[in-house]
C-alpha positions as CSV (number, residue, x, y, z in Angstrom):
1,M,18.1,69.9,19.2
2,Q,16.7,71.6,16.4
3,Q,14.7,70.1,13.2
4,Y,15.6,70.7,10.0
5,N,13.8,70.3,7.1
6,F,15.5,68.4,5.0
7,Q,17.7,65.3,4.5
8,Y,21.3,65.1,4.0
9,C,21.8,61.6,1.2
10,Q,25.2,61.1,0.3
11,K,25.3,58.9,-3.2
12,L,28.2,57.1,-4.7
13,V,29.0,57.4,-8.2
14,I,30.6,54.3,-8.8
15,Y,33.1,53.8,-12.3
16,S,34.2,50.2,-13.5
17,K,38.1,49.8,-12.8
18,D,38.6,51.1,-16.4
19,E,36.2,53.9,-15.7
20,S,34.2,52.8,-18.8
21,S,31.1,52.5,-17.1
22,V,29.4,52.9,-14.3
23,L,27.1,51.1,-11.4
24,L,23.0,51.4,-11.5
25,C,21.2,49.6,-8.7
26,K,17.3,49.1,-9.2
27,R,15.4,50.5,-6.4
28,K,12.7,48.2,-5.0
29,D,9.7,49.2,-2.9
30,E,10.6,53.1,-2.6
31,A,8.1,55.5,-2.7
32,D,9.9,58.0,-5.0
33,F,11.3,56.5,-8.2
34,D,10.4,52.9,-7.3
35,G,11.8,50.4,-10.4
36,A,14.3,52.8,-11.2
37,F,18.1,52.5,-11.5
38,S,20.2,54.7,-9.8
39,F,23.7,55.3,-7.7
40,I,24.0,53.7,-4.1
41,G,23.6,55.9,-1.2
42,G,21.8,57.2,1.5
43,K,20.9,59.6,4.1
44,M,23.5,60.5,7.2
45,E,22.7,58.8,10.0
46,N,23.2,59.9,13.7
47,T,25.6,57.0,14.1
48,D,28.1,58.5,11.4
49,S,31.1,59.9,12.5
50,G,31.7,62.1,9.3
51,I,30.9,62.1,5.8
52,I,33.4,58.9,4.9
53,D,31.6,57.2,7.7
54,G,28.4,57.8,6.4
55,L,29.5,56.6,3.1
56,Q,31.5,53.6,4.1
57,R,28.1,52.6,6.2
58,E,26.0,53.0,2.7
59,K,28.7,51.0,0.5
60,D,28.8,48.1,3.3
61,E,25.1,48.1,3.4
62,E,24.1,48.5,0.3
63,V,26.6,46.2,-2.3
64,G,28.5,44.8,0.3
65,K,31.6,44.8,2.9
66,D,33.8,43.0,0.1
67,F,33.0,44.9,-2.8
68,N,35.8,47.8,-2.2
69,I,36.3,51.3,-4.0
70,K,38.5,54.5,-3.8
71,V,36.3,57.4,-3.2
72,F,37.5,61.1,-4.1
73,P,35.4,62.8,-0.8
74,F,36.9,66.8,-1.5
75,F,34.6,66.8,-4.9
76,T,31.2,66.4,-5.3
77,T,27.9,67.6,-7.8
78,N,25.0,68.5,-5.7
79,I,21.6,68.0,-6.5
80,F,18.6,69.4,-4.7
81,F,15.0,67.2,-4.9
82,V,11.7,67.3,-3.2
83,K,10.1,64.0,-2.3
84,K,6.6,63.2,-3.0
85,D,6.0,63.7,0.6
86,G,7.1,67.2,0.2
87,S,11.0,67.2,2.3
88,A,13.7,68.3,0.9
89,M,17.2,66.1,-0.2
90,I,20.5,67.6,-0.8
91,L,22.3,65.0,-2.8
92,P,25.9,65.3,-2.7
93,H,27.3,62.7,-5.2
94,F,31.0,61.3,-4.6
95,Y,33.1,60.1,-7.4
96,A,34.6,56.3,-6.7
97,I,36.2,53.8,-8.4
98,H,35.9,49.6,-8.3
99,T,38.8,48.8,-7.1
100,A,38.0,44.7,-6.1
101,G,35.1,42.2,-5.2
102,D,31.8,41.3,-6.5
103,V,28.5,43.6,-5.8
104,V,25.6,41.7,-2.9
105,L,22.6,43.5,-2.8
106,N,20.2,44.1,-0.1
107,E,16.8,44.3,0.3
108,E,16.8,47.9,-1.3
109,Y,17.3,46.9,-4.5
110,S,16.6,44.5,-6.9
111,E,19.1,44.2,-9.9
112,Y,22.0,45.8,-11.0
113,A,24.1,46.9,-13.9
114,W,27.7,48.0,-15.1
115,V,26.3,50.6,-17.8
116,S,28.6,51.4,-20.4
117,L,29.2,55.4,-20.2
118,E,28.6,55.1,-23.9
119,D,25.2,53.9,-23.3
120,V,23.9,55.5,-20.1
121,D,21.7,58.4,-21.8
122,N,19.6,55.8,-23.3
123,F,19.5,53.1,-20.4
124,E,16.1,53.0,-18.7
125,P,14.6,52.7,-16.2
126,K,17.4,55.6,-14.4
127,I,16.4,58.4,-12.2
128,N,16.4,61.6,-14.6
129,T,19.3,63.2,-13.2
130,I,22.1,60.4,-13.8
131,S,23.4,61.7,-17.2
132,D,23.7,65.3,-15.9
133,V,25.3,63.9,-12.8
134,L,27.7,61.8,-14.8
135,H,28.6,64.8,-17.4
136,K,29.1,66.8,-14.2
137,M,31.5,63.9,-12.8
138,T,33.5,64.5,-16.7
139,I,34.4,67.5,-15.6
140,L,35.1,66.8,-12.0
141,K,37.3,64.1,-13.1
142,K,39.8,66.4,-14.5
143,V,40.5,67.8,-10.8
144,I,40.0,64.8,-8.4
145,K,42.6,62.8,-10.6
146,E,44.8,65.6,-8.6
147,T,43.7,64.4,-5.3
148,P,44.0,62.0,-2.9
149,F,41.7,59.1,-2.2
150,K,40.2,57.2,0.9
151,I,39.9,53.4,0.5
152,L,36.4,52.0,1.6
């Protein structure tokens, strides 16, 4: 099997039910961005049957199986990132809306916050791409609202 020198690391941009705030979780014990708030998500694994399966697994692992969202899987905004160790990551960000359930964090995070979209730019500490991703999501939202979604 051929090895590639990048990782595919999908992220969920989860909006509150009324879409006025976004879920950010504080990273713990990470080589990159330790102690910074970020969107949830992670690397696609060989056991994932596809993108939706990988998103479901990451959501269940990081914020709990009873935390339900609807995700719009057909449109993303993407970021290319080089980690401290020199490896590269492609990070597609998927638009999602919380529908039910409470956040139950796993050991990867120390806390979470529902941050008002009006306050995101001033909220710290956060990964420096969050505001840009949210701006792009605002543009995608116009297209997304016309497309089918998946319940996770």
